[in-house]
C-alpha positions as CSV (number, residue, x, y, z in Angstrom):
1,X,76.3,-63.6,-77.9
2,X,72.6,-64.1,-77.5
3,X,72.4,-66.6,-74.7
4,X,69.8,-69.3,-74.2
5,X,69.7,-72.1,-71.6
6,X,71.0,-74.5,-74.2
7,X,73.9,-72.3,-75.2
8,X,74.9,-71.7,-71.5
9,X,75.0,-75.5,-71.0
10,X,77.2,-75.9,-74.1
11,X,79.7,-73.4,-72.6
12,X,80.2,-75.5,-69.5
13,X,82.9,-78.0,-68.5
14,X,81.2,-79.7,-65.7
15,X,83.8,-80.3,-62.9
16,X,84.0,-83.4,-60.8
17,X,87.3,-82.6,-59.2
18,X,86.8,-82.5,-55.5
19,X,89.3,-84.5,-53.5
20,X,86.5,-86.3,-51.7
21,X,84.5,-87.1,-54.8
22,X,84.4,-90.7,-55.9
23,X,82.7,-93.0,-58.3
24,X,79.1,-92.1,-57.3
25,X,79.9,-88.5,-57.9
26,X,81.3,-89.2,-61.3
27,X,78.3,-91.3,-62.3
28,X,76.0,-88.5,-61.2
29,X,78.1,-85.8,-62.9
30,X,78.0,-87.6,-66.2
31,X,74.3,-88.2,-65.9
32,X,73.8,-84.4,-65.3
33,X,76.1,-83.6,-68.1
34,X,74.3,-85.8,-70.6
35,X,70.9,-84.5,-69.5
36,X,71.7,-80.8,-69.9
37,X,74.2,-81.1,-72.8
38,X,77.4,-79.5,-71.5
39,X,80.7,-79.3,-73.4
40,X,82.6,-81.7,-71.3
41,X,82.9,-83.5,-68.0
42,X,86.3,-82.7,-66.3
43,X,87.2,-85.4,-63.9
44,X,90.2,-86.5,-61.9
45,X,92.6,-88.7,-64.0
46,X,91.9,-91.9,-62.0
47,X,88.2,-91.7,-63.1
48,X,88.8,-90.7,-66.7
49,X,88.4,-94.1,-68.3
50,X,85.0,-94.6,-66.6
51,X,84.1,-91.1,-67.6
52,X,84.8,-91.8,-71.2
53,X,82.7,-95.0,-71.1
54,X,79.8,-93.1,-69.6
55,X,79.9,-90.4,-72.2
56,X,80.6,-92.7,-75.2
57,X,78.4,-91.9,-78.2
58,X,77.4,-88.5,-76.9
59,X,78.5,-84.9,-77.8
60,X,79.8,-84.4,-74.2
61,X,83.6,-84.8,-74.2
62,X,85.6,-86.5,-71.5
63,X,88.3,-84.3,-70.1
64,X,90.8,-84.3,-67.2
65,X,93.5,-82.3,-65.5
66,X,97.3,-82.5,-65.8
67,X,99.7,-81.4,-63.1
68,X,96.8,-80.6,-60.9
69,X,96.4,-78.4,-58.9
70,X,99.9,-76.9,-58.3
71,X,101.6,-77.4,-61.6
72,X,104.9,-78.4,-59.8
73,X,105.4,-81.8,-61.4
74,X,108.4,-82.4,-63.7
75,X,107.9,-82.0,-67.4
76,X,108.4,-85.8,-67.9
77,X,105.6,-86.5,-65.4
78,X,103.2,-84.1,-67.1
79,X,103.9,-85.6,-70.5
80,X,103.3,-89.1,-69.1
81,X,100.1,-87.9,-67.5
82,X,98.9,-86.4,-70.8
83,X,99.7,-89.6,-72.8
84,X,97.9,-91.7,-70.2
85,X,94.9,-89.4,-70.3
86,X,94.7,-89.8,-74.0
87,X,94.9,-93.6,-73.7
88,X,92.1,-93.5,-71.1
89,X,89.8,-91.6,-73.6
90,X,90.5,-88.0,-72.7
91,X,89.9,-85.5,-75.4
92,X,90.6,-82.2,-73.6
93,X,93.4,-81.8,-71.1
94,X,93.6,-79.0,-68.6
95,X,97.2,-78.5,-67.6
96,X,98.5,-76.3,-64.8
97,X,101.6,-74.4,-65.7
98,X,104.6,-74.6,-63.4
99,X,103.6,-71.6,-61.3
100,X,106.9,-71.2,-59.6
101,X,108.7,-71.1,-62.9
102,X,106.4,-68.5,-64.2
103,X,107.0,-66.3,-61.1
104,X,110.7,-66.8,-61.6
105,X,110.2,-65.7,-65.2
106,X,112.0,-68.8,-66.5
107,X,110.2,-68.4,-69.8
108,X,112.3,-70.9,-71.8
109,X,111.4,-73.6,-69.3
110,X,107.8,-72.6,-69.2
111,X,107.6,-72.6,-73.0
112,X,109.3,-76.0,-73.3
113,X,106.9,-77.6,-70.8
114,X,103.8,-76.3,-72.6
115,X,105.3,-77.3,-76.0
116,X,106.0,-80.9,-74.8
117,X,102.6,-81.4,-73.2
118,X,100.8,-79.9,-76.2
119,X,102.7,-82.3,-78.5
120,X,101.7,-85.3,-76.3
121,X,98.1,-84.2,-76.5
122,X,98.1,-83.6,-80.2
123,X,99.8,-86.9,-81.1
124,X,96.4,-88.5,-80.6
125,X,94.1,-85.6,-81.6
126,X,93.6,-84.2,-78.1
127,X,93.3,-80.6,-77.1
128,X,95.2,-78.6,-74.5
129,X,93.9,-76.0,-72.1
130,X,96.7,-74.2,-70.2
131,X,95.8,-73.1,-66.7
132,X,97.6,-70.0,-65.5
133,X,96.3,-69.8,-61.8
134,X,96.1,-66.1,-62.1
135,X,95.7,-65.4,-58.4
136,X,99.5,-65.9,-58.0
137,X,100.5,-63.9,-61.0
138,X,100.8,-60.2,-62.0
139,X,99.5,-58.9,-65.3
140,X,102.9,-59.0,-67.0
141,X,103.1,-62.7,-66.2
142,X,99.6,-63.3,-67.6
143,X,100.5,-61.3,-70.8
144,X,103.7,-63.3,-71.3
145,X,101.9,-66.6,-70.8
146,X,99.3,-65.5,-73.4
147,X,102.0,-64.7,-75.9
148,X,103.7,-68.1,-75.3
149,X,100.4,-70.0,-75.7
150,X,99.5,-68.0,-78.8
151,X,102.8,-68.8,-80.4
152,X,102.4,-72.5,-79.6
153,X,98.8,-72.4,-80.7
154,X,97.3,-74.2,-77.7
155,X,93.5,-74.7,-77.7
156,X,92.5,-72.7,-74.6
157,X,94.0,-70.5,-72.0
158,X,92.4,-70.8,-68.6
159,X,92.3,-68.6,-65.6
160,X,92.4,-70.9,-62.6
161,X,92.1,-74.4,-61.1
162,X,89.3,-73.5,-58.7
163,X,91.5,-74.7,-55.9
164,X,93.7,-71.6,-55.4
165,X,92.9,-68.6,-53.2
166,X,91.2,-66.8,-56.1
167,X,89.3,-67.7,-59.2
168,X,88.2,-66.1,-62.5
169,X,87.8,-62.4,-62.7
170,X,86.3,-60.3,-65.4
171,X,89.5,-58.2,-65.6
172,X,91.6,-61.4,-66.3
173,X,89.2,-62.6,-68.9
174,X,89.4,-59.3,-70.7
175,X,93.2,-59.3,-70.6
176,X,93.5,-62.9,-71.8
177,X,91.0,-62.4,-74.6
178,X,92.8,-59.2,-75.7
179,X,96.2,-61.0,-75.7
180,X,95.2,-64.1,-77.6
181,X,94.0,-64.6,-81.1
182,X,90.4,-65.6,-81.7
183,X,91.5,-69.1,-82.6
184,X,92.4,-69.7,-78.9
185,X,89.5,-70.1,-76.5
186,X,89.5,-68.5,-73.1
187,X,88.2,-70.6,-70.2
188,X,86.9,-69.0,-66.9
189,X,87.1,-71.2,-63.9
190,X,86.9,-70.8,-60.2
191,X,84.1,-69.1,-58.3
192,X,81.5,-69.1,-61.0
193,X,78.5,-70.0,-58.8
194,X,75.6,-67.9,-60.3
195,X,74.3,-66.9,-63.7
196,X,75.2,-63.2,-63.3
197,X,78.9,-64.2,-62.9
198,X,78.8,-66.6,-65.8
199,X,77.2,-64.0,-68.1
200,X,79.8,-61.4,-67.0
201,X,82.6,-63.8,-68.0
202,X,81.0,-64.5,-71.4
203,X,80.5,-60.8,-72.0
204,X,84.2,-60.2,-71.2
205,X,85.3,-62.8,-73.7
206,X,85.1,-66.3,-72.1
207,X,84.3,-69.1,-74.5
208,X,84.2,-71.9,-72.0
209,X,83.2,-72.0,-68.3
210,X,84.4,-74.4,-65.7
211,X,81.7,-75.0,-63.0
212,X,80.4,-77.6,-60.6
213,X,77.0,-75.9,-60.0
214,X,75.9,-76.8,-63.5
215,X,72.3,-77.8,-62.7
216,X,71.7,-74.4,-61.0
217,X,73.4,-72.4,-63.7
218,X,71.6,-74.0,-66.6
219,X,68.2,-73.9,-64.8
220,X,68.7,-70.2,-64.1
221,X,69.7,-69.6,-67.7
222,X,66.5,-71.4,-69.0
223,X,64.5,-69.3,-66.6
224,X,66.1,-66.0,-67.6
225,X,66.6,-66.4,-71.3
226,X,64.0,-69.0,-72.5
227,X,61.0,-68.2,-70.1
228,X,61.3,-64.5,-69.5
229,X,62.9,-63.8,-72.8
230,X,65.2,-61.2,-71.3
231,X,69.0,-61.0,-71.1
């Protein structure tokens, strides 16, 4: 991909997910998102309705998280969260898998959970990103999750919440891209704080980037790709 500052912005889900972030942070996050033209603003569920109002009429999508950040809620709770998120204006839902069930290799339960939340999202035209939280998993777990997500035809597989002890790695992006068909996006999230890291993720196969340092990343991209003309 020949990157430009504009294209870098369009890859980013701008995160406003910090536990201490409130309404002023959401307002500022949406202002920044609209100014630079990101893919979406990913906010905490309680702020989603306001996020959708602020982004209404723009190309920036309102998105939120489900089962965040540990994935340990019951299936019924995650489905209820997904349905409420859609009612509140959410378009893209980032759901954390039940990490403990994955580590137990309880694949039927894991599959059923993803299937039910995906159905809840799709009922109203929403999209689902499935967060693996790779720092807790081995490569066989990641491959199996990719196969499950591919069979269910989710919209994205995603590396991390950004709140675990480790975030996205180039190796994980390569693995997830190789294990999923091109129809499924791969989102890198967690620890993407500079342009070199973002570019490395894209080169490895990431099609979406979760980040909170959006202003700095997009400014650096404009400087590198649009001013200097080098990549």
